[in-house]
N, C-alpha and C positions, 0 to 999 in steps of 0.2 A: 504494500500500500504506500503510495506517495504521500509523504507528510511535509508540511511547511511549518517553519518555526519562526515565531515573532517574539522578540525579547525587548523589554523596556528596562534599561539599567539606570535608575535614578540615583540621586545622591544618598538616599537612605536605604532603599530596598530595590530588588530586581523582580520583575514579573515576567514569566515566560508562558507562552501558549503554543500548543501544537495542534494543527488542524489538517483536515484532508483538503482535496482540491475543490470541494464544494462548500467550503467555509464552515464545516462542522468542527467545532473546537472540542478536542478529545480530552485535553488536560490543561490545567492552569497550575503553575508552581510559583510560590513566593520564596525568595531567599535574600541573603545579604547583598549589599551594593557591589557592583563590579566597577565602580569608579576608582580606577587604579591610581589616579592622582591624589585621591584622599586616603586610601587604605593601603596602597602599594600593590604591585602586580601579583605578588604571591597570594595575598589575601583575596584579591579580586578573582584570580583564577580558581582558588579554593572554593569561593562562593559559587562561581559558575559551574564548577565540577559537581557540586552538590545538587544544584538545580537540574543539570542535565541528567544526573543519575536518577532523579525522581521522574523526569519526563520519560526517559527511556524505559524505566521499570514499569511505568503505568501504561505506556502505549505499546510496550513490547517491541519497539523499534529502536534501532541504534544509529540509523542514518536517515538523512532528510534530503528532500529535493532542493529546497532553498532555505536559507536561514538569514534573517535580517536582525541586526542588533542596534538598538539605540543606546548610547552611553553618555552620561553627563560628564565623562572625562574628556569628551571631544568637542571641538568647536568647528570641525570640518570633517570630511570623509577620511576614514582611517586608511593608511597605506596597507599594502599586503603584509608588510613586516609588522606593523602595529596590530593588525588583526590576528596574525599568526601568534604573536606574543601572548595574546589573551586566550584565544580559542584553540590553539594548537594542541592536538591530542585529547580535546574535550568535546568539540562539535565536529561530527562527520557529516558534511553536506556537499552536494555537487556544486552549489554556488553559495558563497557567504559574503555578506556586505555588512560593514559596521560604519555607522555615522553618528553624528551628534543626536542626542535625545530629541531635540526640537525638530530636526529634519524628519526623523521617523514619525514623531507624533503628528507632524503636519500632513502625513498621508491620511490621517483621519478626516481631514477636510476634503471630502470627496466631491464637493461641488466645483463649478467652474467659475472663472473670474478672479480678479484681484482679491487677496485676503491676507490676513496676518495671524500668527499664533504667538501668544505671550505665555511664557512659562515662569511661574514663581514657586520654587521649592526651596531646597537648600541654597541654590543659586538662582539667578534670573537671566532670561534671555528672550530675544524677540526675533522672529523670522517673518519675512513677508514674501509673497509671490505675486508678481505683476501680471498684466494681461498677456504678456508673451511667455509666461510660465518661468520667468527668471527669478531665482531666489536670492534674497539679500538678508543679512543678519546683523544684529547689534546686541551688545551685552555679552554675558557669559564670561566676564573678566575675572570672576571670583571676588571675594570680599576685600582683597588688598587693593584692587584697582576699580571696583565697581560693586556689582551685586545689588544695586538699588531695588527695593521692593522684594527682596528674597527673605526667606525665613531667617537666615543667618544674620543679615544686616538689621532686620527688625529687632531680633533678639539682642544684638550687640548695642544698638541704639538705646534700647530699654535698660540694659545693664549699665551703660555709661550714665544714663539719666539717674538711675537708682543710686549709683555711687555719688553723683553730685548732690543728690538729695540727702544722702547719709552725711555728707560733709557740710550741708547747710547752704550750698550755693543754688539749689533749686528747691521749690516747694515740696512739701511732703507728698508722697505717692505710694499707692498700694504696690507698685512695682518692686519696692525695696523688700518688704516682708515676703512677697511672692518669690522674688529672686532667691532669697536666703533659704526658703523652704524647698524650692525646686532643686537647687544644687546641694542641699543638705549641708549648709555651712552656717556658722554663727555670725560671721561678719564679712564685709566686702574684702577685707584683708586676707581672710582665709580663702575666699573665692579666687582672688588674684593668684594665689599660690597654686590652687587646684587647677586653674585653667591657664597655665603658663604657656601652653602650645595650642592656642585656640583653633588654628586652621587644620591641624593634623587630626589626631585621634579624637579630639574634642568637638570637631566641627558639627557633627550630627547632634550631639548632646546640646550644644549651644543653640542650634537651629530649632530644636524641639521646644525651647523656652518661649518661642514666638506664640505658642498656643496660650500661654499664661498672659502674654501681652494682650491678646484678643479678649481673654476673659476679663482682664482689668478694664479694658475699654468698654466692654458690655456692662460692667458694673458702674460705669460713669467716671473712671479715672481720666482726668483731662490730659495728663502727660501721655498715657497710652494711646488715647484717641489722636493726639497731635502727631505722634510718631507714625502711626498707621497711615494717617492722611498724607503726611509728607512723603513716605516711601511709595505709596500708591501713585502720587502725583509725579514723582521722579520716574517711576517705571512707565507711566503713561507718556511722559515727555519723550522718552526713548522711542516708544512706539509711534507717537505722532510724527516724529522726525523721520522715521523709517518709511512711513506710508504717505508722505507728502505727495500730492498729485494723484492719489488713489481716488476712486469714486466715493462720494459722500456716504453711500450705503454699503461700503465694504464690510465683509464679515471679519470680526476679530475674535478668534477662538482663544479660550483661556484654559490653561492646564497647570498642574502642579499642586502640591498639598496646600499651599497658602491660598490659592484661588478656590480650590475645590471645597475646602473645609471652612472658609470664612466669608460669610456674606458681606460683612462690613468692608473687607478689603476689596471685594468685587464691586461694591457700590461706589467706594471712593475712587477706584480706578476708572469705572464707567463715567462717573461725574467729570473727571479730568479729561477723559477722551471726548466727551460731548462738547467740551469747550471748542474743539476743532470742527466737529460735525455732529449734530444731534441725530443724524440718521445712521450712524455706525450701528451695526448689529453685533453687540458685544455679548458673547455667550460661552458657557462652558462647553468643551468638546462633547459631541454626542457619543463618541466612542473612547474607551480608555487607550492610553498610549501604546500598550502592547498590541492593540489591533492595528495601529498605524504601522508597526513593524511587520505585522502579518500581511497587511495590504501591500507593503513594499516587497515582501517575499513573493506574493502572487505576481506582482508586476515584473519581477525578475524572470519569471517563467511564462510571461505573456498570457496569464490567466485573467480574463476580464472580470470586473466586479458585477456579475449578473444579479438579477433580482433574487434568484434562488440563493446565491452565495450570501448576499446581504441579509436575506431573511434569516439564514443560519447564524450570521454574526449578530443580528439583533437579538436572537434567543440568548446568546452568550451575554450580551450587554444587559439583558433584563434579569437573568438569573445568576450571573457571576459564577461560572463553573467552579 
């Protein structure tokens, strides 16, 4: 049986699906991140090996027709050497393609015409496709050089504000006790020692604190609300610049944990986008990112996205295998 493999390798976790040529998804497997920039190649390969062992065991297949992998470690298509370094000896497929997460996720935007996809998770990135099907990108620089609107930057902005509040240079905020509780420390001094290498092994832990920032905002904390609004506006600014000249009613897809899980952030982002055009169609992707990788795998083998295939994909989208 010919199987197709789609993998979405985000900054926190990896999702893999295997499906037949008619779009029937046979298995979904979750595992650790394959972002080798964050966890190192050895750990990324170990996580991928676990995922593939589960996929192969449950499908009773060890080889695939086509495999497409989206990785948050990449800002452009991987070379053959880069691909081999991660998947060599782990994935057996006639054709393998590895590209950035946002490029693979953009395959979920199956309509025609100019569009954009904005991802906000551990990092943030924007991709746009014009009327000639040409792809352009912005963001994805990581927290040292950018990351506006990402979970990591939202969390770090909140941590910095909480520390200033602790020192008395900012008003009192619920971010301070929430920060101490979340990281299980007694003081910001202890936290600074605990997170002395924030972008390495601590990156995901710090990013997950963003959920507390949103909780504080929902409870009325002004500092949390301002941080969220500012970061949403910055990410919208990157997006607006990338799609200058696009039709006023262009579709802008949203993906990533920050967008998917936080209505406040979606609303603040949309409000900032509508300053450029009130007709933009800003919406969360209809399909999860792993489906984008699966669609790319079908494209590699010249399999059209027929009504039957999309109906099977819709079943997966609804019930989450």
